[in-house]
C-alpha positions, 0 to 999 in steps of 0.5 A, a space after each residue: 489568507 494562506 492557500 493551505 493549512 498544514 498539520 505540523 504535529 505529525 511533521 514534528 513527530 520525529 523530533 518529539 518521538 525520536 528513537 522510542 519504540 512503539 510501545 513507549 510512544 503509543 500514548 503520544 501517538 494517540 495524543 497527536 492523532 486525537 488532539 490535533 485534528 485536520 479539518 477542511 471544507 474544501 479539500 485535503 491530502 494525506 500522505 506518508 510525507 509532509 512535503 508531498 502532502 503540501 504539494 498535493 494541497 497546493 494543486 487543490 488550491 490552484 483549482 486542481 481536482 482530487 486526481 490532479 492532487 493525487 498525481 502531483 503527490 505520487 510524483 512528489 513522493 518519488 522524490 521525497 520518499 525513495 524507499 516507497 514512493 517511486 517511478 520504478 514500481 507500480 500500484 493501484 488507484 481507486 477513483 470516485 468521480 462525483 459528477 458521474 457518481 462512478 467509481 473506477 479502479 486503475 491497475 498500474 501494477 508491474 508486469 513480468 518481462 517477456 523472458 520471465 519463466 516459471 522456475 526462474 528463481 529456483 536453484 539447482 536443488 529446486 528451492 527458491 533462491 531468495 537473494 535472486 528473487 528479491 535483490 537481483 536485477 531479475 527481481 524487477 517487473 516492468 514498471 507501471 507507476 509513470 503510465 498509471 499516474 499519467 493515465 489518471 491525470 490525462 483522463 480525469 484531471 483538470 490541470 495540465 500534466 506540466 502543472 502537476 509535475 512542476 513541484 516534483 521536478 523542482 524538489 528533485 532539481 533544487 533539493 529538499 531538506 532531509 527529515 530525520 526519518 529519511 536520514 535514518 532510513 538511508 543510514 540503515 540501508 547503506 550496506 545494501 544500497 551502496 552495493 549498486 554504484 548508481 544507488 550509492 551515487 544518488 543517495 549518499 555523499 561523494 565519500 559514501 557517508 550518509 546524508 544527515 538530518 537537515 542536509 539537502 538532497 539534490 537529484 538532478 538525474 531524477 529531475 531530468 527524467 521527470 522533465 522528460 515524462 512531463 514533455 512527452 506525457 509519459 511516453 519517454 519512460 516507455 519508448 524514449 531516452 528513459 526507456 533506453 536507460 532502463 534497457 542499458 541498465 538491464 544489459 549491464 546487469 544481465 536483466 530481462 526487461 527489454 525495449 519491447 516489454 516497456 513499449 508493451 506496458 499498459 494500464 488497465 481500468 477494472 471494475 472495483 470489487 464492491 460489497 456492503 457492511 451494515 448499511 454502508 457500501 465499500 469499493 476496493 481494488 479487484 484482482 490482481 489485488 487480493 485486497 478488495 475480495 478478501 476485505 469484502 469476504 471478511 466483512 461478510 463473515 463478521 456482519 453476522 456477529 454482534 461485534 459492538 456488544 463484544 467490545 472493541 479489542 476484547 478477546 471475543 472480538 479479536 477471536 472473531 476477527 482472527 477466524 475470519 482472517 484465517 479463512 480469507 487468507 486460506 482462500 487467497 493461497 489458492 484462488 487469487 492471481 492475475 484475472 487476465 491469466 487465471 479465472 479468479 472466482 470473485 463473485 463466489 468469494 464475496 457472496 454473502 451465502 458463502 460467508 454464512 457457510 464459513 461463519 458456521 465453521 467458527 466456534 465462538 469459544 475456541 480457536 481453529 487450527 490453520 492446518 485444519 482450514 482448507 480453501 473453502 470453495 473446493 473441499 478437496 483442496 489440501 493446505 500447502 506446506 509453509 515456511 515462515 519468512 520475515 516481512 517487509 512493509 515498505 509500500 506507501 498510501 495516500 488519499 486525496 479529496 476535493 471540494 467537488 466530492 471527487 476522491 482518490 485512494 492510492 497505494 503504490 510500491 517498490 515492494 521491499 524498502 528501496 525495492 531491489 536496491 538497484 537504480 537506473 544509471 543516468 535516470 535517478 530512480 530505483 527499480 522494484 523487486 515485485 517479481 518476488 510477489 509471484 509464487 516462485 514455487 507453489 506452497 513456498 512463501 514469498 517475502 511477506 510470508 504469504 503462500 500462493 499456488 499456480 494462480 500466482 505463478 510466474 508467466 510473461 506479461 502477468 501481473 503479480 498478486 498484491 495485498 494493496 487495498 486502496 478503499 473508498 467507503 460510502 454512507 447510507 445515502 451513497 455519498 463517499 464517506 471514507 478514503 483509506 489504505 495503508 502499507 504493510 505487506 500481508 497485513 494491509 487487508 486486515 488493517 484496512 478492515 479494522 479501520 472500517 470496523 472502527 469507524 462504522 461499527 464502533 463509531 470512532 473518529 478517523 483519528 481514533 480509528 487510526 490510533 487504535 491498536 491493531 492485530 493481524 492473522 494470515 492463516 499461515 503461520 498460525 500466529 496472531 500478530 498484535 501491537 502494544 495496547 491490547 489488555 493482558 486479560 484479553 491476551 490471556 483469554 485468547 491463549 486459553 481459547 487456543 490462539 497462538 500470540 506472537 510477542 508484540 509486533 511493534 507497528 502494523 501499517 501506516 494508514 493515510 485516511 480522509 473521512 467526511 463527516 455528516 456536516 460535510 467537513 473533511 477530517 484527515 488522519 496521518 498515521 503517526 506510526 511512521 515519522 513524517 506523515 502529514 495531512 494538509 487541508 486546502 482552502 478554496 482558490 
């Protein structure tokens, strides 16, 4: 009998869909998601890359738990999904431990180097130099991914680190077949990536031409780095040969990360932000993520309305979503940052009485104007000036669940697609550009169009604010019911909220909840972003109410979710908005 069952429909999505826009392929996405469910009684992995999902499922089949599978998947994605999977970035992991009935939040977010300073990305005129903040060696924070994944495995896994790293090492050493998605991605980013000699060497052929679909990509330097991580239990990355290679890259390029910065990096276990919606409990990532706080805050606001009676994605429903989003993102601009450097008022923001106060401000018949909405805890606070910027959405999420009921929801990132575009010579991996997630100048938006203030200003050793929202939801009996998360930059929090509402309020299957069209609002700019699929009547009514609707956004996010049904069976949904995603179910060993 096969050790694991593979969901091939999403693996073939690139061949089926090809270059069609989301508007053209919307019905196809729904058919794939709805007609090919992935169901298991013994364990599951869902990620953005089918190869990595298979790796995680193999670990489950070998007796590993959800944490082992998550770590194996995370390292495999560093090989097979280089635009977002990573060794040189950072992220957040939510873990539910079944035996102790405990949920923990593992913070392995990047940290600012010791030589970082408040105005480091300002030019002589006092304006933000976006090229320096996003695409230079200065844009890289001290990476946390290796420390975070090793910490999780060593503390909560049941297999050896050697066992969970072997598949990723093999993929890097022997190579893997390029998917259409990866081939297209590397071709579209060639101009930027080929500016860096090491990135050009690692991701393109010797003559500079791109790898094609079905070519084999071998990454020997990356394989050697993974081997050193395995034998040193991660210490090499921060104090050994790999650390030296990182510092040498910094010295060649004029970067800031030092040996001491790497040696000083630490993973932090934090208390999750937990709340309730109807009779369900949910736990998500606390600061320096803004995700958990504002997910709970928005659900608190919406809990006072009969959303089901309004109808899913009706104008009335979308209006209430937007007004809750508008107020939460206004608060985000002033109150959120690294809690080790700034007193974040978490309990006040997630208090249901505060949500009731905000709810009273919402006119059910007319849109608010964002310019009139202030951060709500401080009535004297003034809205900040905003200049709209384009948004990058290249993060990645994966969820794992084992037969014992342990659950992992993990989101990690390099920030932009392929991070800064700069690779560490001799080590085989890309560096992040997470320093752009700080507020380089109060009131000036980052690359996601998000506005921040002094709470998220640059300081040595500080972790930049993030929207990543790995989430675990519990049923009325207190058992884990749903693990979910998504990439999407500033849209992450609102996407996760809509998946939760689709499942809890509208009783959709996880496939239906994933396929449903999404909307997003983030206070500034004062626009509703939306996917194809909203009715023309709803859009017309929203405009009559005073809302400003952008043209159809295309796609919002790429959620990777696992849902446990009342019968105990697991249902996996790999979001078909991006090619190559896969849910893989594991059988008992």
